[in-house]
C-alpha positions as CSV (number, residue, x, y, z in Angstrom):
1,X,-56.8,-133.9,-111.4
2,X,-59.8,-134.4,-113.7
3,X,-61.5,-131.3,-112.3
4,X,-58.5,-129.2,-113.4
5,X,-58.6,-130.3,-117.0
6,X,-61.9,-128.6,-118.0
7,X,-60.9,-125.1,-116.8
8,X,-57.4,-125.4,-118.4
9,X,-59.0,-126.6,-121.7
10,X,-61.4,-123.6,-121.7
11,X,-58.6,-121.1,-121.0
12,X,-56.5,-122.7,-123.8
13,X,-59.4,-122.4,-126.2
14,X,-60.0,-118.8,-125.4
15,X,-56.3,-118.0,-125.9
16,X,-56.2,-119.8,-129.2
17,X,-59.3,-118.1,-130.6
18,X,-57.8,-114.7,-130.2
19,X,-54.9,-115.7,-132.5
20,X,-57.3,-116.3,-135.4
21,X,-58.6,-112.8,-135.6
22,X,-57.2,-111.0,-138.6
23,X,-55.2,-107.9,-137.8
24,X,-55.4,-104.6,-139.7
25,X,-52.2,-105.4,-141.5
26,X,-53.5,-108.8,-142.5
27,X,-56.7,-107.2,-143.9
28,X,-54.6,-104.7,-145.8
29,X,-52.5,-107.5,-147.2
30,X,-55.6,-109.4,-148.4
31,X,-57.0,-106.3,-150.1
32,X,-53.7,-105.4,-151.8
33,X,-53.3,-109.0,-152.9
34,X,-56.8,-109.1,-154.4
35,X,-56.2,-105.8,-156.2
36,X,-52.9,-107.1,-157.7
37,X,-54.6,-110.3,-158.8
38,X,-57.5,-108.3,-160.4
39,X,-55.0,-106.2,-162.3
40,X,-53.2,-109.4,-163.4
41,X,-49.8,-108.2,-162.2
42,X,-46.8,-110.6,-162.2
43,X,-43.2,-110.5,-161.2
44,X,-41.6,-107.1,-160.5
45,X,-44.7,-105.2,-161.3
46,X,-46.6,-107.1,-158.7
47,X,-43.8,-106.6,-156.1
48,X,-43.8,-102.9,-156.7
49,X,-47.6,-102.6,-156.6
50,X,-47.7,-104.6,-153.3
51,X,-45.0,-102.5,-151.7
52,X,-46.8,-99.2,-152.6
53,X,-50.2,-100.6,-151.6
54,X,-49.0,-101.8,-148.2
55,X,-47.2,-98.5,-147.5
56,X,-50.2,-96.4,-148.4
57,X,-52.1,-94.7,-145.6
58,X,-55.6,-96.1,-145.1
59,X,-58.4,-94.5,-147.0
60,X,-60.7,-92.0,-145.2
61,X,-63.5,-94.5,-145.2
62,X,-61.3,-97.1,-143.6
63,X,-60.6,-94.9,-140.6
64,X,-62.7,-95.5,-137.5
65,X,-65.5,-93.1,-137.2
66,X,-66.6,-91.9,-133.7
67,X,-69.6,-93.6,-132.2
68,X,-72.4,-91.2,-131.2
69,X,-71.4,-91.6,-127.5
70,X,-67.8,-90.8,-128.4
71,X,-68.9,-87.7,-130.4
72,X,-71.1,-86.6,-127.5
73,X,-68.1,-87.0,-125.1
74,X,-65.8,-85.1,-127.4
75,X,-68.4,-82.2,-127.7
76,X,-69.0,-82.0,-123.9
77,X,-65.3,-82.1,-123.2
78,X,-64.7,-79.2,-125.6
79,X,-67.5,-77.2,-124.0
80,X,-66.1,-77.8,-120.5
81,X,-62.6,-76.8,-121.7
82,X,-64.1,-73.6,-123.3
83,X,-65.7,-72.7,-120.0
84,X,-62.5,-73.5,-118.1
85,X,-64.3,-75.8,-115.7
86,X,-62.2,-77.9,-113.3
87,X,-62.8,-80.3,-110.4
88,X,-66.3,-80.9,-109.1
89,X,-67.8,-78.2,-111.4
90,X,-66.4,-80.0,-114.4
91,X,-67.6,-83.4,-113.2
92,X,-71.1,-82.0,-112.7
93,X,-71.1,-80.3,-116.1
94,X,-69.9,-83.4,-117.9
95,X,-72.5,-85.6,-116.2
96,X,-75.3,-83.2,-117.1
97,X,-74.0,-82.8,-120.7
98,X,-73.7,-86.5,-121.3
99,X,-77.2,-87.2,-120.0
100,X,-78.8,-84.8,-122.5
101,X,-80.0,-86.3,-125.8
């Protein structure tokens, strides 16, 4: 029974730690709240500001940019589609394309 406690404890800790990570919505709420506080908004003005801020689409710099590998994959995939490659020919082309620097 004692042998079972340690693995169960470790699994429990791993599951709990995932719950503490802030979600995108929580980050947005924190940012909007800080902006409202900086503007010294109170009452209905604050409620209206928070509503508008939370509904707003994320700014362009908040959007995830593609990593270099993702960009390379996107380019190679577009090239393969332009050449109408399928099957083994496409696999070979993608492999060669992705290996290039």
